ZASE-467090 format. One record per residue: y, x, z of N, C-alpha, C, CB in turn. Coordinates in steps of 0.05 Angstrom, whole numbers, padded with zeros to 5 digits, always signed. Each point is the difference from the previous one (the first is absolute). Glycine has a CB too. Layout:
% ZASE-467090
YXZYXZYXZYXZ/...
END
This chain:
% ZASE-467090
-00426-01069-00218-00010+00013+00024+00012+00028-00001-00043-00028+00002/+00053+00037+00021+00012+00026+00002-00013+00016+00022+00044-00018-00018/-00050+00043+00013-00012+00017+00020+00021+00021+00009-00047-00007-00019/+00051+00010+00045+00021+00018+00010-00013+00021+00018+00034-00037-00003/-00025+00062+00000-00009+00022+00017+00025+00013+00012-00042+00007-00028/+00044-00006+00055+00023+00013+00012-00001+00030-00005+00001-00036+00036/+00022+00048-00041+00002+00029-00003+00018+00013+00021-00006-00006-00049/+00012-00009+00069+00017+00010+00022+00017-00024+00010+00002+00047-00020/+00017-00041+00037+00016-00021+00011+00018-00014-00020-00002+00025+00043/+00012-00010-00063+00020-00011-00019-00010+00000-00029+00034+00017+00031/-00060-00016-00035-00010-00001-00028-00028-00012-00001+00027+00041-00010/-00033-00054-00013-00026-00010-00005-00006+00001-00030+00003-00030+00040/-00028+00028-00047-00010+00001-00027-00013-00027-00006-00007+00050+00001/+00012-00063-00024-00011-00026-00006-00014+00001-00027+00036-00022+00027/-00059+00008-00029-00015-00003-00025-00002-00030-00004-00027+00043+00006/+00035-00052-00031+00000-00028-00006-00013-00006-00027+00042-00005+00027/-00066-00007-00027-00011-00009-00025+00011-00027-00007-00043+00026+00008/+00048-00031-00034+00012-00025-00009-00014-00010-00025+00044+00014+00018/-00046-00041-00020-00010-00012-00025+00021-00020-00009-00049+00006+00014/+00062-00001-00036+00022-00017-00009-00010-00017-00023+00034+00034+00014/-00033-00061-00010-00009-00019-00019+00023-00009-00018-00036-00016+00032/+00031+00016-00058+00020-00008-00019+00002-00031+00000-00009+00041-00029/+00033-00051+00030+00005-00029+00000+00011-00009-00027+00008+00001+00049/-00008+00017-00069+00009-00007-00027-00017-00021-00012+00018+00047-00006/-00007-00065-00009-00015-00021-00013-00020+00012-00020+00039-00032+00006/-00064+00024-00004-00020+00010-00018-00014+00025+00009+00025-00021-00036/-00016+00033+00058-00013+00024+00009-00025-00006+00016+00045+00022+00003/-00063-00003-00003-00026-00003+00014+00000+00018+00024-00023-00012-00043/+00003+00008+00060-00003+00016+00024-00003+00030-00007-00021-00039+00024/+00009+00045-00047-00003+00028-00009+00026+00013-00007-00045-00012-00016/+00067-00003+00014+00026+00012-00007+00015+00010+00025+00002-00031-00039/-00015+00030+00061+00013+00007+00026-00002+00030+00005-00010-00045+00018/+00028+00056-00002+00001+00028+00006-00012+00006+00028+00041+00004-00029/-00053+00019+00031-00008+00011+00026+00019+00022+00007-00050-00013-00007/+00060+00014+00031+00019+00021+00009-00010+00013+00025+00037-00025-00021/-00033+00051+00022-00007+00016+00024+00025+00016+00007-00050+00004-00013/+00061-00010+00036+00026+00012+00009-00004+00017+00025+00025-00038-00021/-00011+00060+00023+00001+00017+00023+00029+00004+00008-00043+00024-00014/+00049-00030+00038+00028+00002+00009+00002+00012+00028+00011-00039-00028/+00014+00042+00037+00005+00011+00027+00023-00015+00013-00017+00045-00015/+00016-00046+00041+00023-00011+00015+00011+00023+00016-00020-00046+00002/+00045+00053-00006+00013+00023+00013+00024-00010+00016-00015+00032-00037/+00014-00029+00064+00021-00009+00017+00025+00016-00004-00034-00015+00033/+00056+00001-00039+00026+00012-00003+00017-00003+00025-00002-00008-00049/+00002-00016+00060+00013-00007+00026-00020-00016+00016+00047+00000-00021/-00039-00008+00045-00019-00016+00017-00012-00024-00014+00027+00016+00039/-00011-00031-00055-00009-00025-00012-00002+00001-00030+00020-00022+00038/-00014+00045-00051+00001+00002-00029-00021+00019-00010+00048-00011+00001/-00064+00002-00021-00020+00017-00013+00004+00001-00030-00032-00011+00036/+00030+00035-00048-00001+00003-00029-00029-00003-00008+00041+00031-00001/-00046-00044-00022-00027-00005-00009-00004+00007-00030-00003-00037+00034/-00001+00063-00039-00007+00008-00028-00029-00008-00006+00034+00038+00002/-00039-00044-00028-00027-00008-00007-00006+00008-00029+00002-00038+00032/-00026+00047-00038-00009+00006-00027-00026-00015-00005+00022+00047+00001/-00026-00056-00025-00024-00016-00006-00010+00004-00028+00016-00033+00033/-00040+00023-00037-00013+00001-00026-00009-00029-00007-00016+00048+00007/+00023-00057-00031-00007-00027-00008-00017+00001-00026+00042-00019+00022/-00062+00002-00024-00017-00001-00024-00014-00027-00002-00007+00050+00002/-00003-00056-00025-00016-00024-00005-00029+00009+00001+00037-00024-00028/-00053+00014+00046-00028+00008+00002-00015-00004-00026+00001-00011+00049/-00016+00031-00057-00016-00001-00025+00015+00007-00025-00026-00034+00023/+00052+00040-00021+00016+00007-00024+00011+00028+00003+00012-00048-00008/-00006+00061-00014+00012+00027+00001+00030-00002+00006-00035+00017-00033/+00045+00004+00045+00029+00002+00005+00006-00009+00028+00009-00008-00047/+00012+00021+00058+00010-00006+00026+00028+00010+00002-00047+00003+00021/+00061-00010+00000+00027+00011+00004+00006+00003+00029+00015-00021-00042/+00002+00041+00048+00009+00005+00027+00025-00015+00006-00022+00046-00002/+00026-00053+00027+00025-00012+00008+00010+00013+00025-00013-00044-00021/+00039+00042+00026+00012+00012+00024+00020-00020+00011-00006+00047-00018/+00007-00049+00045+00019-00017+00012+00011+00012+00025-00025-00039-00018/+00048+00030+00026+00013+00009+00025+00011-00024+00014+00011+00045-00020/-00019-00049+00044+00009-00023+00015+00009+00008+00028-00031-00029-00025/+00040+00009+00040+00008+00005+00028-00009-00023+00017+00040+00027-00015/-00046-00022+00040-00007-00022+00018+00016+00003+00026-00047-00003-00020/+00054-00019+00031+00016-00001+00025-00015-00016+00020+00044+00002-00026/-00047+00009+00050-00014-00013+00022+00020-00015+00017-00036+00036+00001/+00032-00062+00002+00018-00017+00016-00012-00004+00027+00017-00024-00041/-00003+00031+00062-00010-00003+00028-00020+00022+00007+00007-00049-00004/-00021+00044+00026-00020+00019+00010-00027-00012-00002+00033+00021+00031/-00054-00004-00036-00027-00010-00001-00010-00007+00028-00008+00028-00040/-00008-00050+00041-00011-00008+00025-00026+00016+00005+00020-00046-00004/-00024+00053+00029-00025+00016+00007-00022-00019+00009+00028+00039+00013/
END
């Protein structure tokens, strides 16, 4: 589930909680990670957006966590219907 907040005509802010389940043989549900990511969509051209993102991942109930960073792009094909 992703929550988006517009910041203007060419920018938005996104918050994405994630729960990543381990599919490794012998792993349990408690081996899964919880992730909280905060990102932005920044319009570069009419149809192209840069999408930087920073996040925090951890295993609930255990010590330790790590930060992650990503950079993506999205392209809009066609026009949105009203």
